[in-house]
C-alpha positions, 0 to 999 in steps of 0.5 A: 671356848671362852667368847672374844669380844674385842672389836677390830680397828678400822682398816684404813686405805690411805697410805700411812707413814707409820705402818706397812702400806697396802695397795689393793690394785696388786694381783695375788702371787698364788700363795693365798690358796697355798695348802699347809705342808704335810709335816704340819698336817701330820702333826696336827693330827697327832695333837688332836687338831683338825685343819679348819680348828680354830687358831690364836697367834702369839707374838714375843717381840724379845724373843722375835717369835710369832707362834700359831696356836690351834685348838684340840678336840678337848677345846684347849689350844697348843702350839703348832708352829713357831717362826722367827719374825723376819723383821720388827722396828722400833723398841719394846713397848706399845705403839703410841702415834702414827709414825713412831715406828713401834709394833704394838703390844696388847690384844688384838683380833683378826676377821676375814676382812682384815686378810689381804691375798693381794698384799704388796708384800706377798700375803698379810692380814691387818692385826687390828690396831688401834683397838678399844684400849689404844683409842681410849688412850688416843693412840693412833696408827694404821696398816700394822699387819703380819705380812711377808716380804721381810720389810717392817715400819711397825709391823711384824714382818715374815719372809714369804714362806713363813707368811704363806703357811701362817695366812693358810692357818688363818685361812683354813680356820675361817672356813672352818667357822671361826669368826675371828681370832686373837693376836696377842703381842707381848714385849717378852715371855711374861715369866717371873724372871723376865718381869723382875729384869724390866721391874724398872722400865717405864713401861712396867705397869702397862706390861703388868696389866698385859700379864693378867691375860698372859696368865689366863692363857697360861692357866687354862690354854683358852684365848681370854675374854678381853674387855676394856673399861676405865682405859684398861684391859679386864680379862674373862670378866662377866658383867650379866646386864652391863656393858664395858665402856673403854673410858667409862667405869668398869661395871660389877663383874665376876670371874668364873670360880674355877678360873679365879681359884686356878689364877690365885694359885698361880700368882702365889707361886709366881710371887714367890719366883719373882722375889727370888729372880729380883735377887738373882737377875743378871741378864741384860734388858733390851731397849724399850720406848720411853713414852709419847715424848720419844714416840713424837721424836720418831714420828717427826723423824719419820715424816721427814724422811717420807717427804724425801728430806735429808735425815739421820740414818737411824731415828732419834732414841730417847733414854730413860733419863731423857737425853736424846741421841741421834746417829751422825750419819745422814742420808735420805730414803731412795724413793720419788720424794727423796729423789726430788728433794736431792735434785732441789739440794743440788740445784740449791748447792750449785747456786751457793757454789756459784755465789760463793765463787762470784764473792771470792772473785769480787773480794780478790779484785778488791784486795788487788786494788787496795794493794795497788793503792797502798804501794802508790802511797808509799811510793809517794810518801817516799818521794816527798821524804826525799824532797825535804832532805837539804843538799851540801854547799860546794867548797870554794875553788882554790886560786891559782898562783897568778891570781894570788900574785895579782891580787893585792893583800887585803889588810884586815879592816881595823889595821888599814883605818889607822894607817889611812889616818896617820897618813891624812894628818902628816899630809895636812902638817908637811904637804903632799 
């Protein structure tokens, strides 16, 4: 069997918002020592596998499958079990940062120290993210596992019966002398048809790199030797006297002749199938992460949600053209932090309602005062207008008949003056 040299990521005991958090205080539920079912034991014998022979795990995210492969007596591996993944968060594409809810893609290594029989998710093992490739690209995250309980925030979550079997496969292989086993995580089965479907995806270059390791396993049915140099994966390379540095230049290396020849033949067949698939592919693709920008949006959502803040029920999503969509339905996680935040919000809302009621009462009081003042002004204006209108003079009273007889007739002023003058001259002439 070709040696495998990937180093596992350091286990982090602190709780992480990105991955499935663990507690080491829980008591094992008894599943850690469960034996494999007899139907599987019987099938292993039929395929030339021993109970303690080495294993390999493969994950296909689009197909929602986790497979266990086991070494046969001829040194090659064959699939012994396939499980439907119960729950997996995120989209197709790699994990970028803590909190982006992405499950990793790449080649990872599990050692005995990464097995957790006391998991709060029934049973679990840490897949070793971030690996050398992830660290070379500055990617972050912790506690990325395969576990039970069917609950995921970036992990591959199985139901309890499934993880009991998967855990037993790993435990028995370690007891048989295997020091580490490989977990290969892919976005989908990397066939020509699937690669053609996703040829325009922003993650395509990354997936092409993973495909070389996928192809090596398909050809040899032996886990590939995995190294990282120049910030990229390299597979089954031999560099005598030199070391592979994840961020450094790749040393001069060779591939075993037999594998190199088989790989070139395999690629020729693949290239022809790919060209044909490009012209005939009609199957829709699934959503994939657009890159670090979207990862940061989701990570911020995860952090605020973990604080108990009221956020959209689903994390934001970015399309390949850069547009961001957020669901309108809001809520918060049911947790101590969420309940504290809900209490704070309720108190704040109560204060706002009281302040609004006080404001409305004051507004109504001011409106009543303004109305009263307006009415008083109108009444005053009406009174002043009425006082300025003059009253009509009364007609003279009609004289009584007696008064009319007693009163001498009033002569006009001009006629009375002429007669008086003539009387005066006659008197002077003739005497009185």
